[in-house]
C-alpha positions in Angstrom: 8.8 -35.8 9.5 11.7 -35.0 7.1 14.6 -36.6 8.9 17.1 -35.5 6.2 16.4 -31.8 6.6 16.8 -32.1 10.4 19.9 -34.0 10.2 21.2 -31.3 7.6 20.5 -28.6 10.1 22.2 -30.5 12.8 25.3 -31.0 10.7 25.3 -27.4 9.8 25.5 -26.5 13.4 28.0 -29.3 14.2 25.4 -31.2 16.4 25.1 -35.0 16.6 22.2 -36.9 17.9 23.9 -37.2 21.4 24.4 -33.4 21.6 20.8 -32.6 20.5 19.3 -35.3 22.8 21.2 -33.6 25.7 19.9 -30.2 24.7 16.3 -31.6 24.6 16.8 -33.4 27.9 15.9 -36.8 26.5 18.0 -40.0 26.2 19.9 -40.6 22.8 17.7 -43.8 22.5 14.5 -41.7 22.7 15.9 -39.0 20.3 16.7 -41.9 17.8 13.2 -43.2 18.1 11.8 -39.8 17.4 14.1 -38.9 14.5 13.6 -42.4 13.0 9.8 -42.1 13.4 9.4 -45.3 15.5 6.0 -44.2 16.8 7.5 -41.4 18.7 7.1 -37.6 17.9 8.7 -34.6 19.1 6.7 -32.6 21.6 5.8 -28.9 21.0 8.5 -27.9 23.6 11.1 -30.0 21.8 10.3 -28.5 18.5 10.5 -25.0 20.1 14.0 -25.8 21.3 15.1 -27.1 18.0 13.6 -24.1 16.3 15.4 -21.8 18.5 18.7 -23.6 18.4 18.9 -23.7 14.5 17.1 -20.4 13.9 14.4 -22.1 11.9 11.7 -20.2 10.0 8.1 -21.3 10.3 8.3 -22.7 6.8 11.3 -24.9 7.9 9.6 -26.1 10.9 6.7 -27.1 9.0 9.0 -28.8 6.3 10.9 -30.7 9.0 8.2 -31.7 11.4 4.9 -31.7 9.6 5.9 -32.9 6.2 3.7 -36.0 5.5 5.2 -38.3 2.8 2.6 -39.1 0.2 3.0 -42.4 -1.7 
């Protein structure tokens, strides 16, 4: 997951983690675990909500949620 890209979209729309967690219907702690990749991933439903909220293209969704870091 590309946390920086998601945080940039959140900032562009004036959202904080608390706001987005409320929109997603999850606790702020759970959202933090998901965004910080602590063995937690966003569900398909959550990704769809984020996609719709930020008007993300399919490419942006792939870049944010399915970008594997290669060392």
